[in-house]
C-alpha positions as CSV (number, residue, x, y, z in Angstrom):
1,M,-72.7,-32.0,-21.4
2,K,-72.2,-28.4,-20.2
3,T,-70.8,-29.6,-16.9
4,R,-68.5,-32.0,-18.7
5,V,-67.2,-29.2,-21.0
6,I,-66.6,-26.8,-18.2
7,S,-64.7,-29.4,-16.2
8,G,-62.6,-30.2,-19.3
9,I,-61.7,-26.5,-19.6
10,V,-60.7,-26.3,-15.9
11,I,-58.6,-29.4,-16.3
12,G,-56.8,-27.9,-19.3
13,I,-56.1,-24.7,-17.3
14,V,-54.7,-26.7,-14.4
15,L,-52.6,-28.8,-16.8
16,A,-51.1,-25.7,-18.3
17,A,-50.4,-24.3,-14.8
18,V,-48.3,-27.3,-13.8
19,L,-46.8,-28.5,-17.2
20,I,-45.4,-25.1,-18.2
21,P,-43.4,-24.4,-15.0
22,G,-42.6,-28.1,-14.5
23,G,-40.2,-28.8,-11.6
24,Y,-41.5,-29.1,-8.1
25,V,-44.9,-27.7,-9.2
26,L,-45.4,-30.5,-11.6
27,S,-44.1,-33.3,-9.3
28,A,-46.3,-32.1,-6.5
29,A,-49.4,-32.1,-8.8
30,L,-48.5,-35.6,-10.1
31,L,-48.0,-36.9,-6.5
32,I,-51.5,-35.6,-5.5
33,V,-53.2,-37.0,-8.6
34,S,-51.4,-40.3,-8.1
35,L,-52.5,-40.6,-4.4
36,I,-56.1,-39.9,-5.5
37,A,-55.9,-42.4,-8.3
38,F,-54.5,-45.0,-6.0
39,F,-57.3,-44.2,-3.5
40,E,-59.9,-44.8,-6.3
41,L,-58.3,-48.0,-7.6
42,T,-57.9,-49.7,-4.2
43,R,-61.6,-49.2,-3.6
44,A,-62.6,-50.4,-7.0
45,L,-60.5,-53.6,-6.7
46,G,-61.5,-54.4,-3.1
47,V,-58.2,-53.7,-1.4
48,H,-60.1,-51.2,0.7
49,K,-63.5,-52.1,2.1
50,D,-66.2,-49.5,2.3
51,G,-66.8,-48.0,5.7
52,Q,-63.4,-49.1,7.0
53,K,-60.3,-47.1,7.8
54,I,-57.2,-47.3,5.7
55,N,-55.7,-50.7,6.2
56,M,-52.0,-51.7,6.4
57,L,-51.8,-52.8,2.7
58,E,-53.0,-49.4,1.6
59,A,-50.6,-47.6,4.0
60,C,-47.8,-49.6,2.4
61,G,-49.0,-48.5,-1.0
62,Y,-49.1,-44.8,0.0
63,A,-45.7,-45.0,1.5
64,S,-44.4,-46.6,-1.7
65,I,-45.8,-43.7,-3.7
66,L,-44.0,-41.2,-1.6
67,V,-40.8,-43.1,-1.9
68,H,-41.2,-43.3,-5.6
69,Y,-41.8,-39.6,-6.1
70,I,-38.9,-38.6,-3.8
71,Q,-36.4,-40.8,-5.7
72,M,-37.8,-39.6,-9.0
73,M,-37.1,-36.0,-8.1
74,L,-33.6,-36.8,-6.7
75,V,-32.4,-39.2,-9.4
76,K,-34.4,-38.1,-12.5
77,D,-33.8,-41.3,-14.4
78,Y,-36.3,-44.0,-15.3
79,R,-33.7,-46.7,-14.8
80,Y,-33.9,-46.2,-11.1
81,Y,-37.6,-46.8,-11.1
82,I,-36.8,-50.5,-10.5
83,F,-35.9,-49.5,-6.9
84,S,-39.3,-48.0,-6.3
85,I,-41.1,-51.0,-7.9
86,M,-39.1,-53.5,-5.8
87,F,-39.5,-51.4,-2.7
88,A,-43.3,-51.4,-3.2
89,F,-43.4,-55.1,-4.0
90,F,-41.4,-56.2,-0.9
91,L,-43.2,-53.8,1.4
92,I,-46.7,-54.9,0.4
93,M,-45.8,-58.6,0.4
94,V,-44.1,-58.4,3.8
95,C,-47.2,-56.7,5.1
96,Y,-49.3,-59.5,3.7
97,V,-47.1,-62.2,5.2
98,I,-46.8,-60.6,8.7
99,S,-50.6,-59.9,8.9
100,F,-51.7,-63.3,7.4
101,P,-54.6,-64.2,7.1
102,K,-56.0,-60.7,7.6
103,Y,-55.6,-59.9,3.9
104,S,-56.1,-62.2,0.9
105,A,-53.4,-62.8,-1.7
106,S,-55.5,-61.0,-4.3
107,Q,-55.7,-57.9,-2.1
108,A,-51.9,-57.8,-1.9
109,I,-51.5,-58.3,-5.6
110,F,-54.2,-55.7,-6.4
111,C,-52.5,-53.2,-4.1
112,F,-49.2,-53.6,-6.0
113,F,-51.1,-53.3,-9.3
114,C,-52.7,-50.1,-8.1
115,F,-49.2,-48.7,-7.4
116,I,-47.9,-49.5,-10.8
117,Y,-51.0,-48.6,-12.8
118,A,-51.4,-45.0,-11.8
119,P,-48.6,-43.6,-9.7
120,V,-45.7,-45.1,-11.6
121,N,-47.1,-44.7,-15.1
122,M,-48.1,-41.1,-14.3
123,S,-44.7,-40.1,-13.0
124,F,-43.3,-40.5,-16.6
125,V,-44.8,-37.1,-17.3
126,Y,-42.2,-35.6,-15.1
127,L,-39.4,-37.4,-16.9
128,L,-40.7,-36.2,-20.2
129,R,-40.9,-32.6,-18.9
130,I,-37.3,-32.5,-17.7
131,R,-35.9,-33.5,-21.1
132,H,-34.9,-31.1,-23.8
133,L,-38.0,-29.3,-25.2
134,G,-39.9,-31.1,-22.5
135,V,-42.3,-28.2,-22.1
136,Y,-43.7,-29.2,-25.5
137,F,-43.4,-33.0,-25.3
138,A,-45.0,-33.3,-21.8
139,W,-48.3,-32.5,-23.6
140,V,-48.0,-35.4,-26.1
141,P,-49.5,-38.1,-23.8
142,F,-52.7,-36.1,-23.7
143,I,-53.1,-37.0,-27.3
144,A,-55.3,-39.7,-25.7
145,W,-58.0,-37.0,-25.2
146,V,-57.7,-36.0,-28.8
147,C,-58.2,-39.6,-29.7
148,D,-61.2,-40.0,-27.4
149,T,-62.9,-36.9,-28.9
150,C,-62.2,-37.8,-32.5
151,A,-63.3,-41.4,-31.9
152,Y,-66.6,-40.1,-30.3
153,F,-67.5,-38.0,-33.3
154,A,-66.4,-40.5,-35.9
155,G,-68.3,-43.2,-34.1
156,R,-71.5,-41.2,-34.0
157,A,-71.1,-40.3,-37.7
158,F,-69.9,-43.5,-39.2
159,G,-69.9,-46.2,-36.5
160,K,-71.5,-49.5,-37.5
161,H,-69.1,-52.3,-36.4
162,K,-68.7,-52.9,-32.7
163,M,-65.1,-53.0,-31.5
164,A,-65.6,-54.6,-28.1
165,P,-69.3,-55.4,-27.8
166,V,-69.1,-57.0,-24.3
167,L,-66.5,-54.7,-22.8
168,S,-67.6,-51.4,-24.2
169,P,-70.8,-51.7,-26.4
170,K,-70.7,-48.0,-27.6
171,K,-67.2,-48.2,-29.1
172,T,-66.9,-48.9,-32.8
173,I,-64.1,-49.8,-35.2
174,E,-65.0,-46.7,-37.3
175,G,-64.7,-44.6,-34.2
176,A,-61.3,-46.1,-33.3
177,I,-60.0,-45.3,-36.8
178,G,-61.3,-41.8,-36.5
179,G,-59.5,-41.4,-33.2
180,I,-56.2,-42.6,-34.7
181,L,-56.5,-40.3,-37.7
182,G,-57.3,-37.3,-35.6
183,S,-54.4,-38.1,-33.3
184,V,-52.0,-38.4,-36.2
185,I,-53.1,-35.1,-37.7
186,V,-52.7,-33.3,-34.4
187,G,-49.3,-35.0,-34.0
188,G,-48.3,-33.7,-37.4
189,I,-49.4,-30.1,-36.5
190,I,-47.4,-30.2,-33.3
191,G,-44.4,-31.6,-35.1
192,Y,-44.6,-28.9,-37.8
193,I,-44.7,-26.2,-35.1
194,L,-41.7,-27.6,-33.4
195,Y,-39.9,-28.1,-36.8
196,V,-40.4,-24.4,-37.7
197,N,-39.7,-22.9,-34.3
198,E,-37.3,-25.2,-32.5
199,T,-35.7,-28.3,-34.1
200,H,-35.5,-27.4,-37.8
201,S,-35.4,-31.2,-38.4
202,P,-38.1,-32.8,-40.6
203,S,-37.8,-36.0,-38.5
204,T,-39.6,-34.1,-35.7
205,V,-42.8,-34.0,-37.9
206,W,-42.7,-37.7,-38.9
207,G,-41.6,-38.8,-35.5
208,L,-44.5,-37.1,-33.7
209,M,-47.0,-38.4,-36.2
210,I,-45.7,-42.0,-35.7
211,I,-45.6,-41.5,-31.9
212,C,-49.2,-40.2,-31.9
213,F,-50.3,-43.1,-34.2
214,A,-48.9,-45.6,-31.7
215,G,-50.1,-43.6,-28.7
216,S,-53.7,-43.4,-30.0
217,I,-53.9,-47.2,-30.3
218,I,-52.3,-47.7,-26.8
219,S,-54.6,-45.1,-25.3
220,Q,-57.7,-46.9,-26.5
221,I,-56.5,-50.1,-25.0
222,G,-56.0,-48.2,-21.7
223,D,-59.5,-46.9,-21.9
224,L,-60.8,-50.5,-22.4
225,L,-58.7,-51.7,-19.5
226,A,-60.2,-49.2,-17.1
227,S,-63.7,-50.1,-18.4
228,G,-63.0,-53.8,-17.9
229,I,-62.0,-53.2,-14.3
230,K,-65.2,-51.3,-13.7
231,R,-67.3,-54.0,-15.3
232,D,-65.5,-56.8,-13.4
233,H,-66.4,-55.0,-10.1
234,N,-69.8,-53.7,-11.1
235,I,-69.1,-50.0,-10.6
236,K,-70.1,-47.1,-12.8
237,D,-67.4,-44.6,-12.0
238,Y,-64.1,-44.7,-10.0
239,G,-65.1,-41.5,-8.1
240,T,-67.0,-38.2,-8.2
241,L,-64.1,-35.7,-7.9
242,I,-64.5,-34.3,-11.4
243,P,-68.1,-33.1,-12.3
244,G,-69.4,-34.7,-15.5
245,H,-66.4,-37.1,-15.7
246,G,-66.3,-39.1,-12.5
247,G,-63.0,-39.7,-10.7
248,I,-59.4,-39.2,-11.7
249,M,-59.3,-42.7,-13.1
250,D,-62.4,-42.0,-15.2
251,R,-60.8,-38.9,-16.8
252,F,-57.2,-40.0,-17.0
253,D,-57.5,-43.7,-17.7
254,S,-56.3,-43.7,-21.3
255,V,-53.7,-41.0,-20.5
256,I,-52.2,-42.9,-17.6
257,F,-51.8,-46.1,-19.7
258,V,-50.1,-44.3,-22.6
259,I,-47.6,-42.0,-20.7
260,P,-44.7,-44.4,-20.4
261,C,-45.2,-45.6,-23.9
262,I,-44.9,-42.0,-25.2
263,Y,-41.8,-41.5,-23.1
264,F,-39.9,-44.4,-24.5
265,L,-41.1,-43.9,-28.1
266,A,-40.0,-40.2,-27.9
267,A,-36.6,-41.2,-26.4
268,V,-36.0,-43.7,-29.3
269,M,-37.5,-41.8,-32.2
270,L,-36.7,-38.2,-31.4
271,P,-33.0,-37.8,-30.7
272,V,-33.7,-34.0,-30.2
273,L,-35.2,-35.0,-26.8
274,G,-31.8,-36.2,-25.6
């Protein structure tokens, strides 16, 4: 537990160091984390085989990540993400066809999934950060960790009914509700601080509470998704990079899943972000 807490504090400091300045510092950090997450996912899903060098499918995935982040910094608009997605799709599938039957269809599909799951989803933090008041709203996706913490303590105190007994036996419905309530409260606090100091619009408070309500539910689905992948492939952790937590995917699984949802919810519900 001590190691886990220390790692959490270090992660928080690193987040502050990249989210506050934003810009190229943030985009570089997101790129590095995305490459590591892709590395972990390709190994978990069997795109990469243990003991082998990086194969051509993986190389196409890494190239697609670089292209995605370059166009993100140049264009700065999610609508152009379709280019990155289609570029990755065609590059990976062309590699599969040209090298057939070296790779299976499932490996090619999993490689594309790995590109979407972590690198693309994570890049929405950058889009949040470059919007008006983005220095505040870029933190909102990490409400997933508030949800995790509140769900843990609520589950220990009141948990009786299993939420997903096969997929994640320790998670309870009571814990999930506690995570949602904790997230909404924190969202309200953040919204009130912004209301007083920045926006002077009451909709900021309600908007953030609703966003954090939806985000807490989505983040728990993301956590279960990552757990399901691990169970399907009989692995305990995605990696060992973060002491006490595992890999990037073990620590950021729920955050990665919720980031684009927070971006679009904020864009729709909080015009002040415009």
